[in-house]
N, C-alpha and C positions, 0 to 999 in steps of 0.2 A: 294597198299602202301609199301616199302622196310624201314623194320627194319632193324636197326642195332647194333649189340651187341658187346659193345667192357669190357672187364673183364682185368685191369689192376691190378698187383700186383708187389709191390715193400718191399725186405727184406732185415734188416741187414743179414750178415752168415757169414760162411767161405765160403774157397773156393769149399767147394763142393755142394752148394747150390748155384739155380741161385739168380742173386741181384737184376735182372727185368724179369717178364714172362709179359705178352698181350697175347690174344689172343680178337680177331673181328671175329664177324660170318658175312659173308658177303652173305651170301645163303639167302634164299627169308623166312629166321626166322626158316626152320629146322637143321640148326645146320650143312649142309654138306660142308659147303665149309665154312675155316678159313684162314686167318692172323696171325700168329704167330711172336712173335718178343720173345727173350733172350735173359739177357744179364748173362755172368759167365764166371769166371775167372778160368772156368775149358778148355774154348774156346784157352787161351793165348798158343803160340805157335802150334798150331794145323792150318791144313790148313782149307777152308769150307767145304769140300767135307764130311771133318772129324768130324769137329762141328754136321753137319745135320746129318751124322750118328748116333754120342750118343743120338741128340736128339731123331730119329728115332725108335733107339733099345730101347728107356727108355719108349717110350709110343707108341708100336707099339698096342699093344692094345686094347689102346683109339682112333689111329689113322686108325685103321681100318674100325670104321661105319664114319671116314670120307669121303667124295669122291675124296673132291681134299684139298689142300691148301697152302699156299706160306709159307712158313718156312724164318726169318731172324734171326741171332744170331751175337754175338758181344762179343767182351773183354771187361770190364768194361772201359776202355781207348777208345777202338776207336766207342763205345757209346756216353762217354764226348765229342769226338771230332763230333761227329753228330751233338748230342744235341747243341752244341758251335755255328753251322753255321746257 
């Protein structure tokens, strides 16, 4: 049996913190394979690679214990547009 864990957090915040974070465990329950979605105004004007580097640098200690992860980053405007589809 495969168990999927989904943790979602949405916060009212200034531009320094993400507005939305979702972490989904795609592994067999061991937490070694994650899908991470982050929405932040800090990503405004940054290319995708720089957005991902910001996340990787901020979470490098935590991510060192993870075998694989899929990272999706959005600005608030792109997140709203994607939700409207």
